[in-house]
N, C-alpha and C positions, 0 to 999 in steps of 0.2 A: 575724250571719246569721242567721234564720231557717230550721227542716227546707227548710219548702216551695218557701223561694229555691233551694238547696243541691241539692236535686230535678229542679227542673226545668232549673239550669246542666249537670246530668247528660244529661241528658234533650237540652238543646240540644247537648253535644259530640257525642251517641252518635248525635244525625240526622245532625252537620255530618259525622263521618266516614261515615254510611251516604252522605250526598249525593255524596262526594266521591267513593265507590267506582262507584255509579251512574254518575256521570259518566261517569269513567275509561273502565267499559265502556263507556257510546254511545261515548266517541271512537275506543275500542280496535275496534270492531266498526266504525264507519262506517271505519276506516282498513281493515279486513279488507277491509270490501264495496269501497270503494273500489280497494282493494288488486287483487282479484278484477274487478272489473268493471276494470281493467284490463289484465288479464292477458285476460280473453276479448277485449274490441276488439280486442288487439295479436295473438289465433288465429283473429279473427274473419276471412271472407274477406274484404272489405272494408276489410278493412290496412291491405293493401297500396298502398290507393286515398285512402288518407286522405294529405289535401296538410299536409307541416311546413312549407310555404313556399312562396309563387307570384310568381313575378317579368313583370312582363310577361302578367301570366296565363298565365305556365308554372310547372306546380306541382313541388316538388319530394317526390315522394308519401316513401310509409315504405318501399313497398318498393325505393326509390331508393336513401334512406335507409340500411339496411338492405346495398343491395349494393355502396351503395360503402364500406361499414365494411367487407363482407369481400374489397372490391377493397384495401383498404388494412391488410392482415390481422389482419380479424378482427374481431368482437362482444369479444373480450379485449381488446383495442390502444385499445378507447371505453370504460372501463368506469365513467368516471366519464362525471355532466352536464358537469364540464366540458367535457372532451375531446367529450364527443356533441355538444356545443355549440359547438365549437371546431372540425368537422367541418362542420354542420352551415354556420355562419359562411362557411368556405371555398366552400364549395359555392355558394354564394347570393353570394359573391363572383365565379368563374369564369361565373357566369348575366349577373351582371348587366356586363364585361364585355363576356360575347356578346355581349349584347342591345345593346349601346353599337354592337359594331364593326360587325354587321349593319345597324343602322340608319345606319353613316356608311359603306354598301357595301361593306366587306371581300368579303360571300358571292362578290363577281362578278371579286374581284380575281383573275387568273391564278395566283398563285403559290399562294391558298388553295384554288382550284377544284381546281390540283391535286394538293395534297397532300391535300383533302378526297377525291379520286379514287381515289385511291393508296391509303387507309388502307379504305377502302372495297372492292378491289379484294382488300389484304391480305386483309381477315374472311372475306371471299364463298371466296376460293379456301382458307385453312383450315380452312373449313368443310365446303364444297362437292368440294372437291378436294384434300388434305394430311391432312385426319380419313380419311377412310376410307380410305384409302390408309398408315397409320399401322400397322397389323396385315400388312401383308403376306408371308409364305413361301413360302420355295419346298423341294419335295422333295426327300430325299435322293437320287430316282432323277435329280431335275431336274439335279443336283450334278452327279453320275459321266456323267449322257449330253453334260453340257458339258467336262468334264476332258479325255473322251475323244475330242471332236468335235473340240477344238480345242489337243491335244496339245503341237501344235507351238510355243503360249506359252506351254508348260509347259517344255520344250526346252532348256537351257543351249548354247548353239552349244560346236564344237571352243573354245577358246582356247589360244593358243602364247603363249610366254616366249623372245624372239627379240634378236639384239643385230643391229646393222649397223654396215659402213664406206663413207660416202658419199666418193665420190671427182668434186667438182663441174665444171660444164664454163660458165663464162661467157657471157652472151652475145655476139655477135659472136667465138668462135671457129671457126677455120680449122679444114679439114679437117684439118692435120695435127698441130696444137696437140688436134685431139678424138680422133685417131688414139694421138697421143702419150699421154692420157689414160684411153684405153682400155686401154691396154698398163701404162701404169700398175695399174690396177684389176683386171687380171689379176692381175700381180706376185703383188700384194698378197692376190686370190685362190688361188690358186695354194701359199701360202706361210700361209694360215690352214688348209689343207684338207690340209695335209705330213702325214706323221703324227708326224714326230720331228724334234730337232735348229734345229727354227723356233720365231718367237716365239708366243705363243698369242695366240688372235683382243682379248682386253683390249687386249691390247698394241699387234698391229695398227692398232687403234681409237684410240689415244693418240696414232702416230706417224702418220699417213695419213689417218684421215677428218678433211673438212672440215666434219660436222655440228657446229657448237659448244654445242650442249645436250646431244647424247649422247657424243662427245669425251672430256667428264673423266669418263662410267661405265661406259668400256671401251666403247663402243656398245651400250650397254641400251638400251630402249626400254619396257621393262617387257612386261605381258600385253595381246593384244589376242585380238579375238574374231574366230572363220572368219564373211565376211562383212558383217562391222563397215565404214561408210566411214569413213575415218583423214582430217581435215584434215587432220593431217602428215604422213600418210607417202601418196604415190601406189598409185594401187591394183595396179599390175604385182608393185609393195613388197609388200603387203599380199599379194598370190595366191603370191607364190614363196614368203614363207612358210610358205602352209597345203601348198604345195608340198613340204615335205621333211620323211620320213618319221620320222627318229629323232631324238632328241637329241643334237646335236653334229655334226648333217650342216650344211656350207657348199655355200651356193646357189653357181650358174654366177654370170656377170658378169650385173645387170642393167641395161641402158639406158634410158634415160631422158629425158624435153628438158632437165630441171635436171643429169641429169652420171650418173653409174655405181654401182649400189649393188652392196655381197656384203653376204650375210645370213645367220645362223647361227642354227639352231633350238637355245635353250640346256633348256626346258621346254615340254611338254604336257599338257593336258587336253584325255580323249572330251569330246564330246557326251556331258551325263545328262540325264535326263528328272526332274521334283523329283515325289517323290508326295505323291499324293492327299492323304492329310492335312497335310500341309503348306500349300496352295492351299487346302485347303474354303472357309476360311469367306471369303478372300479370293473364290471363284465364286458362296460366296452373296451376299456383296454385291454384286456384279454383279449377278448374275440378278436378286437385287430393283430395285436400281437402274434396269434396262431395263423391269422390271415398270411401274413405277411413272409412269418415262418414257410406255412406251406408258398406260398407264388416264389419267395427267392428258392428254393428248391426248385422248382420245377425249371427256373431261368436259369440258378446254375447249370438245370443239367442242361439243360439247352446249349449252354457255354460249352462245358463239357463234350458234347457229340461232334462238335466243331474241332476239338485238341483229339488230337493220338498221347495217349498216356498207356504206360507198361511201367508193372513192378516187378520187380526183383526179388519174386518173396523168397527165393533161397541165398540170394543173399542176406537180406533182412534179416531170416533166421540163422542166419551165420555168425549174424553182427547179434542179436539175444543171445544164441549159445557160450560165445566167447566173454560176453558180459557176464553172464550166470558162473560163469568156468572161472573169474575171476573171485567172482564175489564166494561161491563156494571154497573155496583153497583154505585150509586153515594154515593157521599164522600161528608159528608157536611162541610161548610166551615172549616177553622183555629178558628174563631172565635169560633163558636160552641162548634169543638172539645173542646174545651180550657175551655171552659165554665161547657161544661158535664163533663169535667175531676177534674173541680175546687168543683164542686156540688160533 
């Protein structure tokens, strides 16, 4: 090979290297330019209006797509092209099914219309009623005023721990029998109030009381509160308990329709007011709830003023009358119905 040919080959090699470098540079510049152009497009004011897909003339814009990404966990959850494409395909699937459902008349289905109305109402209430009321607060002065104006709500009533002995009077008891039972109750009361030498109240209850629930516990009924309406004990019994002044005191015989009672006061607790620090948070929450209800009612009234509402009271009354008539229709006994069917 001649020196000329060798020099020519070297020149071609160098030219090839320079050509590769120049081509790579052009490609890199094109990629950089394309990336910058794409970034500018994504950040441009019209980027969110660029449709990524169109279903029956309804576009899925870039802005809608990005909002869906945020709703489903943020852009970090869709970092790869495959993840973003899967999301777009799912959005397309929903729109395709919704479009077919609309064409099939589902939009007029009562259940669908009710669900859509509920969704719209919930969203409107959240934005126009719930959200503006989220930051409601009350002052310390308002809390203190409520506490002093409603002090009865924070006062624990007087309570008593008592025991009873019950002498039952059965129904249709004669006067003579009733008198005998009363004498028995009086005898028990005398023994219970004796200073010494008599069985204690618990022993007397176990021996004489006709109340099966308290007799095994020596007549102990536990703690009751003054003013409390007890489904278990008659009003006269509750009154007698709180007429006793000192623990250990025994009441006179108490006559009721069901029998005779003797009551003993075991312990008592005076009425007590809960201090403000103990109820402070509860009052604050209660006042906030009250304010929220009042302001929500005003906001709803404002929303109602924008909508015309008419209630057909006549139709409503007719429906109520028809339902009442069905309920009031007398039904023949099953035996008569069966006989009529057989005939």
